[in-house]
C-alpha positions in Angstrom: 90.4 27.8 103.4 87.0 29.6 103.6 86.6 31.3 107.0 83.1 29.9 107.3 84.3 26.3 107.0 85.9 26.4 110.5 83.8 26.6 113.7 85.6 27.3 117.0 83.9 26.4 120.2 84.1 24.7 123.5 85.3 21.1 123.9 82.5 18.6 123.6 82.7 15.1 125.1 82.6 13.4 121.8 85.7 15.2 120.7 88.2 13.3 122.8 88.8 10.4 120.4 89.8 12.8 117.5 91.8 15.0 119.9 93.8 12.0 121.1 94.5 11.0 117.5 95.6 14.5 116.5 97.8 14.7 119.6 99.4 11.3 118.9 100.2 12.4 115.4 101.6 15.8 116.4 104.0 15.2 119.2 106.8 12.7 120.0 105.5 12.5 123.6 101.7 13.1 123.4 99.4 13.8 126.2 97.4 10.9 127.4 93.6 10.8 127.5 93.8 11.1 131.2 95.8 14.3 131.0 93.2 15.8 128.6 90.4 14.7 131.0 92.2 16.4 133.9 92.6 19.6 131.8 88.9 19.5 130.9 87.9 19.4 134.6 90.4 21.9 135.9 88.8 25.2 136.9 91.7 27.2 135.4 92.0 25.2 132.2 90.2 26.0 129.0 90.0 24.1 125.7 88.8 25.3 122.4 88.2 23.0 119.4 88.3 23.9 115.8 85.9 21.8 113.7 84.2 21.7 110.4 81.2 24.0 110.4 79.3 21.3 108.7 79.2 19.1 111.8 80.3 16.0 110.0 82.1 13.0 111.7 85.8 13.4 111.6 85.2 17.1 112.0 87.8 18.0 114.7 90.6 19.9 112.9 92.5 21.2 115.9 92.5 22.4 119.5 94.2 24.7 121.9 94.5 24.2 125.7 95.4 27.0 128.0 95.2 28.1 131.6 94.0 31.4 132.8 95.2 32.5 136.2 94.5 36.0 137.4 95.6 38.3 134.6 97.9 35.8 132.9 97.4 33.1 130.3 99.6 30.0 129.9 99.3 28.3 126.5 99.9 24.6 127.0 99.0 22.8 123.8 98.1 23.6 120.3 97.7 21.0 117.5 96.1 20.7 114.1 95.2 17.6 112.2 98.0 16.8 109.7 95.8 17.1 106.6 94.5 20.5 107.8 97.8 22.2 108.6 99.0 25.4 106.8 95.4 26.6 106.6 95.6 29.1 109.5 93.6 26.9 111.9 96.2 27.1 114.7 96.3 30.9 114.2 92.5 31.1 114.4 92.4 29.0 117.5 95.1 31.2 119.1 93.3 34.4 118.1 90.0 33.1 119.6 91.8 32.1 122.8 93.4 35.5 123.1 90.1 37.3 122.4 88.3 35.3 125.2 91.1 35.8 127.6 91.2 39.6 126.9 87.5 39.7 127.6 88.0 37.9 130.9 90.7 40.5 131.9 94.0 38.7 131.0 96.9 41.1 130.3 99.8 38.8 129.5 100.4 35.4 127.9 103.2 32.9 128.0 104.2 29.6 126.5 107.0 27.2 125.9 108.0 26.1 122.4 110.6 23.7 121.2 113.7 25.5 120.0 113.4 23.5 116.7 109.8 24.3 116.1 110.3 27.3 113.8 106.8 27.3 112.2 105.2 27.6 115.7 107.7 30.3 116.7 106.9 32.3 113.6 103.1 32.0 114.3 103.6 33.2 117.9 105.8 36.1 116.8 103.0 37.2 114.4 100.8 37.5 117.6 103.4 39.6 119.3 105.1 37.0 121.4 108.8 37.5 122.0 111.5 35.1 123.4 112.1 36.1 127.0 114.1 33.1 128.2 115.0 29.5 127.8 114.4 26.2 129.8 117.5 24.0 129.0 116.6 20.3 128.5 112.9 21.0 129.1 111.6 18.3 126.8 112.3 15.0 128.4 111.9 12.9 125.2 114.8 14.6 123.4 116.4 16.8 126.0 115.6 19.8 123.7 115.5 23.3 125.1 112.3 25.2 125.3 112.1 28.9 124.4 109.9 30.9 126.8 107.8 33.4 125.0 105.7 36.2 126.4 103.2 38.6 125.0 101.4 41.7 126.2 97.8 40.9 125.3 96.7 44.5 125.3 99.0 45.0 122.3 97.8 41.9 120.5 94.1 42.6 120.0 92.1 45.6 119.1 90.1 47.1 122.0 87.0 45.7 120.4 88.0 42.2 121.5 88.3 43.3 125.1 84.9 45.0 124.8 83.2 42.0 123.3 80.1 40.8 125.2 79.6 37.4 126.7 77.0 36.6 124.1 79.5 37.3 121.3 82.0 34.9 122.9 79.5 32.1 123.4 78.4 32.5 119.8 81.9 32.6 118.4 
């Protein structure tokens, strides 16, 4: 996919319907609209949306939800529309989230991932995440274990990301 085809930016109110559809198609126990709305209004929560740069309807291709608390980031939810998978959209969303968090002073990031979700684990490993623990039976729907992964953000991004100005981030 051409890098110019994807625009990553802040959540917009009109995105919620497409986000719920992607969520429902991506997870056995999807977040509800209410959960997303709570995340949107939480002062520690951030949501980035990847969409077609052309601005056409049906243009939400994926999203990432994360919390930033002090110098840590907790990645909560990443999903990409089924027909847009395997095009590096999740990687680009994660890269942008990390870039913004580094600029805001975050030093470490963590996440939980299903033990069976090997594609996600491989993507996170490419960003420097390593397995640091496990939560047995974490996922209620299947009783599956969650792997706990951590990354040192200062090792993930070139110093240029940390030095990016606010205008650069808003225009990303």
